[in-house]
C-alpha positions in Angstrom: 0.0 0.0 0.0 1.3 3.4 -0.9 1.2 5.8 1.9 3.1 8.4 3.9 3.9 7.9 7.6 4.5 10.9 9.9 6.2 10.6 13.3 7.8 12.8 15.9 4.7 14.5 17.4 4.0 14.8 21.1 3.5 17.1 24.0 6.0 20.0 24.5 6.1 23.1 26.6 6.0 26.5 25.0 9.4 27.5 23.7 10.3 23.9 23.2 11.2 21.9 20.0 10.1 19.0 18.0 11.2 17.3 14.8 8.6 15.7 12.6 9.5 13.1 10.1 7.7 12.0 6.9 8.6 8.7 5.2 7.1 6.8 2.4 5.8 3.3 2.4 5.6 1.5 -0.9 7.3 4.2 -2.9 10.2 6.6 -2.7 10.0 10.3 -2.2 12.5 11.1 -5.0 11.2 13.9 -7.3 8.1 14.5 -5.1 7.5 17.9 -3.7 6.7 17.5 0.0 4.4 19.8 2.0 3.6 19.9 5.7 0.1 20.9 6.7 -1.6 21.3 10.0 -5.2 21.3 11.3 -6.2 22.6 14.6 -9.6 21.7 16.2 -12.4 23.6 14.6 -10.1 25.1 11.9 -9.4 24.4 8.3 -6.2 22.6 7.2 -3.5 25.1 6.4 -0.1 24.8 4.7 2.9 25.2 7.0 5.9 24.5 4.7 7.0 22.8 1.5 10.1 21.7 -0.2 10.7 21.0 -3.9 11.7 17.7 -5.3 15.2 18.8 -5.8 15.4 20.3 -2.3 16.5 23.6 -3.7 13.4 25.5 -2.9 11.5 25.9 0.3 8.5 28.0 1.5 7.0 28.7 4.8 3.8 30.2 6.2 4.3 33.6 7.8 3.3 32.2 11.1 6.2 29.8 11.3 9.0 31.7 9.4 12.2 31.8 11.5 11.0 29.0 13.7 10.4 26.0 11.5 12.8 24.5 9.0 12.0 21.9 6.4 14.7 19.6 5.0 15.0 16.3 3.2 17.5 13.5 3.5 17.6 11.6 0.2 19.7 8.7 1.7 17.0 8.1 4.3 14.2 9.0 1.9 12.7 11.2 4.7 11.5 14.8 5.0 11.8 16.6 8.3 10.1 19.6 9.8 12.2 21.0 12.6 10.0 23.1 14.8 11.6 25.4 17.4 10.2 28.1 19.7 6.9 26.4 19.7 3.8 28.3 20.7 0.4 27.0 22.0 -1.1 28.1 18.6 1.1 25.6 16.9 -1.0 22.9 18.5 -2.6 20.8 15.7 -2.4 17.5 13.8 0.4 17.8 11.3 0.2 16.0 8.0 2.7 15.6 5.2 1.8 15.5 1.6 3.8 14.2 -1.4 2.9 15.6 -4.8 4.3 14.8 -8.2 2.3 15.6 -11.2 -1.1 13.8 -10.9 0.1 11.7 -7.9 -0.5 12.9 -4.4 -0.4 11.1 -1.1 -1.3 12.1 2.4 -0.1 10.7 5.8 -2.4 9.9 8.7 -1.1 12.8 10.7 0.8 13.3 14.0 -0.5 15.2 16.9 1.6 18.2 18.2 0.4 19.7 21.5 2.2 22.8 22.9 1.1 23.4 26.5 2.5 24.1 29.9 
């Protein structure tokens, strides 16, 4: 079965850090653009960050610029989202998405909770 698997979520205090991982099952992430999205309770899913298939281009939502960093490790076939200086408003389920032409895949999501 072709799917994405996210990991690394959890409970962290404000100001803390987490690193999310996105790996593929049944296919490789080569040449796929990867995006991280999040959805908080009662809110629509929003884009957080994305990285091109080559890894040369990245983009971030204004709300996370300077705090989050997206990267990809081709040897491990994994995409990461390093999240620093976390705030309570970052609390959400985080999803990764792989997109290449007409092919798109979503993971099941990983919960991130920022609370003291």
